[in-house]
Backbone as ProteinMPNN parsed JSONL, in Angstrom:
{"seq_chain_A": "MGTILQDHDTAIAGELGKRAVLVPVSIGVSRAGRPVESYQVQMVNDPLLSPLLLQMAVYSAIDATERTVGASSVRVTGEVEFQNAPRRCASRTCTPRITAPPCWFRFPPPSRWPT", "coords_chain_A": {"N_chain_A": [[6.435, 50.895, 37.209], [5.001, 49.278, 35.304], [2.329, 46.985, 33.761], [2.462, 43.895, 32.375], [-0.007, 42.852, 30.109], [-0.656, 41.155, 27.83], [0.892, 38.643, 26.367], [2.339, 37.727, 23.528], [3.497, 35.65, 20.629], [4.644, 37.647, 18.802], [4.541, 39.973, 19.865], [4.04, 42.222, 22.878], [1.69, 43.511, 25.159], [0.888, 46.113, 27.349], [0.176, 48.252, 30.273], [1.132, 51.104, 31.356], [2.019, 52.308, 34.486], [0.174, 50.869, 35.949], [-0.289, 48.457, 38.571], [0.69, 45.083, 39.161], [-1.272, 42.157, 40.484], [-0.016, 40.898, 43.259], [1.118, 38.321, 45.367], [1.986, 37.472, 48.711], [4.903, 35.375, 49.305], [6.561, 33.138, 51.67], [9.577, 31.653, 52.236], [11.265, 29.306, 53.893], [14.141, 27.886, 54.9], [15.491, 25.027, 56.2], [17.776, 23.194, 58.294], [18.708, 20.086, 59.573], [16.306, 20.227, 61.064], [16.628, 22.765, 62.094], [15.922, 26.325, 61.577], [17.548, 27.878, 58.984], [17.647, 29.922, 56.962], [15.695, 32.539, 55.837], [13.287, 33.766, 53.525], [11.546, 36.295, 51.871], [9.148, 37.194, 49.598], [7.409, 38.731, 46.69], [4.835, 37.572, 44.522], [3.647, 37.266, 41.448], [0.132, 36.823, 40.974], [-1.24, 34.525, 39.008], [-2.539, 32.094, 36.915], [-1.028, 30.648, 34.998], [1.728, 31.384, 35.352], [2.256, 31.559, 38.225], [2.603, 28.791, 39.16], [5.103, 27.928, 38.261], [6.851, 30.096, 39.049], [6.81, 30.148, 41.711], [7.989, 27.489, 42.082], [10.504, 28.108, 40.897], [11.377, 30.047, 42.779], [11.636, 28.776, 45.158], [13.537, 26.586, 44.343], [15.486, 28.316, 44.126], [15.983, 29.601, 46.504], [16.787, 27.246, 47.759], [19.139, 26.485, 46.309], [20.779, 29.002, 46.743], [21.286, 28.637, 49.687], [22.065, 26.005, 50.272], [24.548, 23.364, 49.655], [25.577, 22.804, 46.542], [26.959, 20.936, 45.041], [28.004, 17.461, 44.507], [26.627, 14.527, 46.399], [23.482, 14.499, 47.462], [20.304, 14.824, 49.369], [17.187, 16.367, 49.373], [14.435, 17.312, 51.108], [11.517, 18.458, 50.501], [8.826, 20.6, 51.787], [5.823, 22.066, 51.975], [3.286, 24.597, 52.069], [0.295, 26.233, 51.314], [-1.513, 29.103, 52.078], [-4.603, 30.73, 52.362], [-6.785, 33.363, 53.042], [-9.666, 32.496, 54.757], [-9.802, 29.877, 53.705], [-8.964, 26.476, 53.412], [-5.979, 25.154, 54.388], [-3.25, 24.188, 52.254], [-1.33, 21.456, 51.735], [1.923, 19.879, 50.719], [4.424, 17.585, 50.198], [7.843, 16.327, 49.493], [10.501, 14.085, 48.784], [13.81, 14.281, 47.273], [16.457, 13.338, 45.447], [18.475, 14.789, 43.784], [19.847, 15.348, 40.327], [22.795, 16.473, 38.953], [22.216, 17.343, 36.12], [19.565, 17.175, 36.356], [16.186, 18.423, 36.444], [14.918, 20.946, 38.834], [13.485, 19.793, 41.981], [10.373, 18.946, 41.962], [7.28, 19.898, 43.549], [3.679, 19.627, 44.059], [0.827, 21.839, 44.097], [-2.624, 22.484, 44.14], [-3.752, 23.692, 40.968], [-3.298, 27.251, 40.304], [-6.02, 28.251, 39.276], [-7.767, 26.915, 40.642], [-7.365, 27.863, 43.237], [-8.83, 29.593, 46.084], [-10.355, 32.709, 45.631]], "CA_chain_A": [[6.918, 50.784, 36.086], [3.718, 48.939, 34.594], [2.046, 45.608, 33.866], [2.225, 43.208, 31.087], [-1.408, 42.244, 30.112], [-0.779, 40.173, 26.815], [2.129, 38.261, 25.656], [2.013, 37.058, 22.022], [4.512, 35.58, 19.833], [5.124, 38.682, 18.108], [4.593, 41.223, 20.638], [3.394, 42.256, 24.123], [0.844, 44.561, 25.463], [0.808, 46.534, 28.912], [-0.348, 49.565, 30.685], [2.164, 51.908, 32.054], [1.507, 52.872, 35.848], [-0.685, 49.914, 36.444], [0.548, 47.524, 39.258], [0.187, 43.669, 39.011], [-1.836, 41.694, 41.628], [0.95, 40.198, 44.12], [0.745, 37.558, 46.661], [3.226, 37.36, 49.477], [5.32, 34.18, 49.509], [7.543, 33.027, 52.471], [10.222, 30.409, 51.984], [12.258, 29.081, 55.035], [15.109, 26.72, 54.488], [16.088, 24.55, 57.548], [18.912, 22.041, 58.268], [18.446, 19.35, 60.653], [15.205, 20.799, 61.716], [16.691, 24.177, 62.564], [16.054, 27.202, 60.475], [19.01, 28.361, 58.413], [17.379, 31.158, 56.335], [14.184, 32.829, 55.373], [12.966, 34.798, 52.347], [10.168, 36.928, 51.74], [8.856, 37.591, 48.242], [6.112, 38.94, 46.107], [4.815, 36.99, 43.557], [2.288, 37.503, 40.49], [-0.92, 36.098, 40.877], [-1.351, 34.351, 37.672], [-2.866, 30.921, 36.712], [-0.032, 29.846, 34.237], [2.945, 31.672, 36.019], [2.491, 31.334, 39.541], [3.438, 27.479, 39.921], [6.386, 28.15, 37.709], [7.475, 31.09, 39.547], [6.717, 29.379, 42.896], [9.121, 26.487, 41.887], [11.947, 28.827, 40.853], [11.881, 30.811, 43.97], [11.936, 27.515, 46.019], [14.799, 26.239, 43.762], [16.518, 29.823, 44.045], [16.393, 29.559, 47.892], [17.578, 25.896, 48.161], [20.411, 26.904, 45.737], [21.408, 29.865, 47.731], [21.482, 28.245, 50.965], [22.518, 24.668, 50.283], [25.595, 23.136, 48.861], [25.115, 22.336, 44.987], [28.028, 19.834, 44.378], [27.955, 16.169, 45.33], [25.231, 13.925, 46.227], [22.558, 15.196, 48.598], [18.965, 14.706, 49.216], [16.501, 17.389, 49.869], [13.125, 17.135, 51.49], [10.796, 20.103, 50.342], [7.653, 20.469, 52.229], [5.294, 23.452, 51.568], [1.895, 24.839, 52.431], [-0.496, 27.329, 50.826], [-2.569, 29.383, 53.192], [-5.511, 31.698, 52.144], [-7.829, 33.761, 53.97], [-11.019, 31.881, 54.529], [-9.751, 28.722, 53.018], [-8.28, 25.447, 54.191], [-4.484, 25.195, 54.271], [-2.988, 22.998, 51.369], [0.183, 20.978, 52.117], [2.704, 19.174, 49.87], [6.001, 17.271, 50.557], [8.35, 15.553, 48.361], [12.005, 14.06, 48.896], [14.262, 14.341, 46.095], [17.895, 13.227, 45.225], [18.489, 15.637, 42.243], [21.305, 14.993, 39.751], [23.216, 17.724, 38.372], [21.463, 17.529, 35.133], [17.92, 16.974, 36.507], [15.45, 19.835, 36.853], [14.767, 20.957, 40.497], [12.446, 18.952, 42.706], [8.721, 19.266, 41.83], [5.922, 19.464, 44.427], [2.621, 20.296, 43.282], [-0.304, 22.277, 44.768], [-3.637, 22.68, 43.1], [-3.553, 24.744, 40.137], [-3.876, 28.64, 40.863], [-7.193, 28.595, 38.939], [-8.605, 26.124, 41.478], [-7.208, 28.594, 44.566], [-9.949, 30.538, 46.328], [-10.163, 34.106, 45.57]], "C_chain_A": [[5.434, 50.346, 35.29], [3.271, 47.557, 34.63], [1.791, 44.994, 32.647], [0.883, 42.581, 31.045], [-1.469, 41.319, 29.077], [0.581, 39.902, 26.379], [1.777, 37.284, 24.633], [3.49, 36.646, 21.466], [5.191, 36.495, 19.288], [5.219, 40.184, 18.686], [3.987, 41.116, 22.208], [2.688, 43.542, 24.207], [0.777, 44.735, 26.953], [0.145, 47.833, 29.031], [0.824, 50.092, 31.535], [1.491, 52.282, 33.503], [0.608, 51.719, 36.693], [0.221, 48.817, 37.266], [-0.101, 46.15, 39.337], [-0.389, 43.11, 40.528], [-0.786, 40.585, 42.251], [0.459, 39.443, 45.176], [1.968, 37.39, 47.52], [3.642, 35.694, 49.518], [6.542, 34.252, 50.571], [8.148, 31.779, 52.411], [11.221, 30.341, 53.138], [12.895, 27.794, 54.697], [15.825, 26.31, 55.971], [17.095, 23.42, 57.321], [18.757, 21.354, 59.581], [17.475, 19.77, 61.827], [15.351, 22.173, 62.441], [16.645, 25.335, 61.636], [17.28, 27.873, 60.16], [18.653, 29.81, 57.723], [15.977, 31.433, 55.836], [14.228, 33.862, 54.349], [11.671, 35.022, 52.302], [9.937, 37.588, 50.34], [7.583, 37.917, 47.778], [5.971, 38.202, 44.94], [3.512, 37.085, 42.738], [1.321, 36.546, 40.738], [-1.623, 35.546, 39.481], [-1.648, 32.825, 37.37], [-1.725, 30.026, 35.997], [1.437, 30.16, 35.002], [3.271, 31.26, 37.284], [3.048, 29.961, 39.798], [4.846, 27.558, 39.264], [7.395, 28.865, 38.509], [7.691, 30.795, 40.976], [8.039, 28.547, 42.944], [10.458, 27.189, 41.91], [12.191, 29.452, 42.037], [12.152, 29.775, 45.047], [13.378, 27.088, 45.698], [15.848, 27.172, 44.21], [16.962, 29.703, 45.657], [17.188, 28.334, 48.368], [19.009, 26.017, 47.61], [21.322, 27.735, 46.511], [21.708, 29.459, 49.024], [22.223, 27.008, 51.256], [23.657, 24.687, 49.298], [24.824, 22.524, 47.527], [25.917, 21.271, 44.404], [28.063, 18.67, 45.146], [26.581, 15.668, 45.529], [24.495, 14.46, 47.411], [21.08, 14.741, 48.156], [18.178, 15.811, 49.964], [15.043, 17.03, 49.95], [12.493, 18.541, 51.353], [9.438, 19.455, 50.668], [7.269, 21.899, 52.062], [3.624, 23.396, 52.014], [1.359, 26.191, 51.798], [-1.573, 27.716, 51.555], [-3.239, 30.454, 52.556], [-6.379, 32.034, 53.014], [-9.173, 32.983, 53.592], [-11.12, 30.772, 53.693], [-8.871, 27.734, 53.794], [-6.984, 25.574, 53.638], [-4.435, 23.843, 53.115], [-1.608, 22.579, 51.559], [0.657, 20.202, 51.054], [4.142, 18.839, 50.521], [6.418, 16.271, 49.467], [9.946, 15.51, 48.992], [12.371, 13.743, 47.681], [15.707, 14.139, 46.229], [18.083, 13.869, 43.804], [19.926, 15.292, 41.811], [21.541, 16.421, 39.206], [22.576, 18.21, 37.293], [20.008, 17.489, 35.117], [17.273, 18.244, 36.785], [15.436, 19.733, 38.515], [13.496, 20.072, 40.833], [11.241, 19.514, 42.489], [7.805, 19.009, 42.882], [4.778, 20.272, 43.715], [1.33, 20.676, 44.491], [-1.304, 22.289, 43.708], [-3.378, 23.841, 42.211], [-4.096, 26.107, 40.46], [-5.311, 28.97, 40.367], [-8.213, 27.557, 39.848], [-8.453, 26.859, 43.148], [-8.43, 29.31, 44.654], [-9.516, 31.894, 46.116], [-10.711, 35.117, 46.472]], "O_chain_A": [[4.837, 51.239, 34.69], [3.775, 46.852, 35.504], [0.966, 45.478, 31.871], [0.611, 41.774, 31.935], [-2.366, 40.492, 29.24], [1.352, 40.806, 26.056], [1.097, 36.27, 24.791], [4.504, 37.245, 21.825], [6.405, 36.314, 19.203], [5.741, 41.19, 18.205], [3.537, 40.062, 22.657], [2.971, 44.512, 23.504], [0.642, 43.789, 27.729], [-0.362, 48.431, 28.082], [1.363, 49.368, 32.372], [0.292, 52.556, 33.475], [0.431, 51.76, 37.91], [1.253, 48.35, 36.784], [-1.308, 46.048, 39.555], [0.025, 43.598, 41.58], [-0.746, 39.464, 41.744], [-0.502, 39.809, 45.853], [3.019, 37.15, 46.924], [2.776, 34.847, 49.741], [7.391, 35.14, 50.498], [7.435, 30.78, 52.512], [11.975, 31.296, 53.324], [12.29, 26.804, 54.285], [16.507, 27.053, 56.676], [17.182, 22.818, 56.251], [18.682, 22.012, 60.618], [17.668, 19.72, 63.042], [14.501, 22.657, 63.187], [17.512, 25.263, 60.765], [17.98, 28.39, 61.03], [19.381, 30.773, 57.962], [15.227, 30.528, 55.468], [15.105, 34.725, 54.316], [10.781, 34.224, 52.595], [10.634, 38.559, 50.046], [6.612, 37.451, 48.374], [6.978, 38.123, 44.237], [2.416, 36.993, 43.29], [1.681, 35.369, 40.718], [-2.527, 36.202, 38.962], [-0.655, 32.179, 37.705], [-1.518, 28.864, 36.346], [2.21, 29.227, 35.219], [4.333, 30.695, 37.548], [3.954, 29.884, 40.628], [5.765, 27.152, 39.975], [8.542, 28.452, 38.683], [8.747, 31.179, 41.478], [8.99, 28.829, 43.673], [11.352, 26.954, 42.723], [13.366, 29.413, 42.402], [13.021, 30.077, 45.865], [14.288, 27.171, 46.523], [16.95, 26.803, 44.615], [18.147, 29.712, 45.991], [18.081, 28.393, 49.214], [19.975, 25.709, 48.308], [22.424, 27.349, 46.9], [22.607, 30.134, 49.526], [22.911, 26.881, 52.27], [23.855, 25.529, 48.422], [23.748, 21.926, 47.517], [25.579, 20.739, 43.346], [28.147, 18.756, 46.372], [25.575, 16.165, 45.022], [25.171, 14.867, 48.356], [20.716, 14.402, 47.03], [18.519, 16.131, 51.103], [14.467, 16.508, 48.996], [12.868, 19.546, 51.957], [8.95, 18.411, 50.235], [8.092, 22.813, 52.008], [2.945, 22.391, 52.224], [2.085, 27.185, 51.83], [-2.519, 26.953, 51.754], [-2.457, 31.286, 52.095], [-6.828, 31.193, 53.792], [-9.645, 32.862, 52.462], [-12.127, 30.53, 53.029], [-8.137, 28.115, 54.707], [-6.825, 26.053, 52.515], [-5.194, 22.875, 53.054], [-0.731, 23.443, 51.529], [-0.236, 19.759, 50.331], [4.828, 19.616, 51.185], [5.679, 15.593, 48.754], [10.525, 16.462, 49.516], [11.646, 13.084, 46.936], [16.256, 14.763, 47.137], [17.758, 13.255, 42.788], [20.888, 15.036, 42.535], [20.692, 17.3, 39.057], [22.286, 19.406, 37.292], [19.315, 17.708, 34.123], [17.905, 19.112, 37.387], [15.8, 18.803, 39.235], [12.654, 19.737, 39.999], [11.077, 20.673, 42.872], [7.541, 17.83, 43.118], [4.902, 21.271, 43.007], [1.007, 19.99, 45.46], [-0.988, 22.138, 42.528], [-2.843, 24.864, 42.64], [-5.256, 26.194, 40.863], [-5.881, 29.902, 40.935], [-9.42, 27.54, 39.606], [-9.188, 26.537, 44.081], [-9.074, 29.65, 43.662], [-8.366, 32.224, 46.404], [-10.455, 36.308, 46.293]]}, "name": "protein", "num_of_chains": 1, "seq": "MGTILQDHDTAIAGELGKRAVLVPVSIGVSRAGRPVESYQVQMVNDPLLSPLLLQMAVYSAIDATERTVGASSVRVTGEVEFQNAPRRCASRTCTPRITAPPCWFRFPPPSRWPT"}
């Protein structure tokens, strides 16, 4: 289809036929230490969008796999791995409320990821 190159308040600009640079993302959901579901997606490599898209993908995987009504606690662990670079890990346990945003866990911003 194409790639959006600029996004402004009044217009967007892009190039038809150009493909965006994507990175593979693997998301695994486990329950009681046993794998329940695995998701493989491609995500755009963008300093501004990548953290938000990663959070959305993780939350969607949890939402699609686990119950979303009633009290619960969720432990989110993750790692980012690049060629020729050290692995980055993060972990957080959350007890989300229905009105609360999804659990956040932080990796270094993509601008500091190795290229």
